[in-house]
Steps between C-alpha positions, in 0.01 A plus 500: 500500500357841414133512401592649162747218433240240602250654256760497224576132558129413497450685172805337340393154618145539370627649174738209440244228577169660405351437844589405858313394811539632854676186628756519220573866574527449876767237437681721252511807725496334845212713631151420628200430283329808645790718382485353150123554482543866598775536237285343229206721592722810477649399164158409364372843603774654286397278205840333500353150523161331534391335825371146473360257755808411703753706307552731201563495127624728226230736373370538148819672383863401545638586841769767517628562852491878562826675585400580858469125568831420328716762669587294811510163325856363467639840598851376598530326162377808315745721687787267409392507135478880516853534639641283221299688238595846628867402474451482121418873477793730409526836675290770342299260284150556364296215647160373383275332758159343469303405811512214747631435848851391392548800270387722789783358712747590222365856496563533874861390461564738210335789687753458779787479253426756222527703293285333235221582260204265549224452243206312652131432447450382860329761717622340824862515382453860387358591843803352673754668273352847459656638819851375419699791359761270348236336278372663183153351470302453178150356547334330202126569474217269401204301632538406867493131600395454862653151522854618422494881553625536142401745226461308175360521149558710184594819688772314690624329185524828307694661784745213519551509123641850548760418766815291535618317811834338568345214693140394568377281783186298435299325765302215339240245605670218314825423320589177325714375215190379318281808530734790576372776729130522583258694718127493573381805306534573126536877538764451767684254276512750214628775729765267644611419145531873433735526799716226346497667157613831651800351681852393409477216752193334649526315830217286637477465878292202611482300821490121473118482491509670157772282344365232266153658513295650216200729539247640253669791319838472330744786554792382286712194417817428693703620202414855606616449860869550569498395865279341763552524876325251727545330839651172619168313503450531123466175306853404388394315187298799383792734566718279279241525221482879539880526480502277193255743338767769531388690810762555769376387843609630841380335822482766770 
């Protein structure tokens, strides 16, 4: 297991449970206690969690796993989701994209396929696409979020109000029949909603860890989502509830 993936799993585990001890994490990741202690010390130094005697806990604010720690997590599943999602894009379409590791995988597929126009607020996606001559790139400005590499806020929302996309891909932190689409940050949620408002068709891409989950800031209800693409590990009962709410579901 890559160090970055191990860190991502530690952060997700602590986030889900509020705290974890070294013995618990060694069993989860099948590594030595010394390795876990070094990992916890590193993550604590980045203010991503708080070290405790014998383990770690979530800090004073809700834990959002930064993008650099999510990129390698569940990568085969995310790539499968991305392939299924990219197949929904007609040739020559104008495509909206917010940030996130799964949406980044879609961008890579479309860059190889082209031509497309891509409207994005994610600086990492923009950096990957800018050298592709078959991609017309529009970058939405705003306040930069270090956790997601996204530009968010009123500037982004005003820009998106002045454009139209044929299809928009949203990466989310949670999607459920009960709570719709959610993320960790209120500014990010409002910008994501602006992406949906600007598009003829909004598609949520979410690996199974996001399905049935709700986080702090609401993006939109399921009624505004035409399609969701997820992986084979997603909770089947929740997928049935999402379908019953009127959202088409594809399992990549």
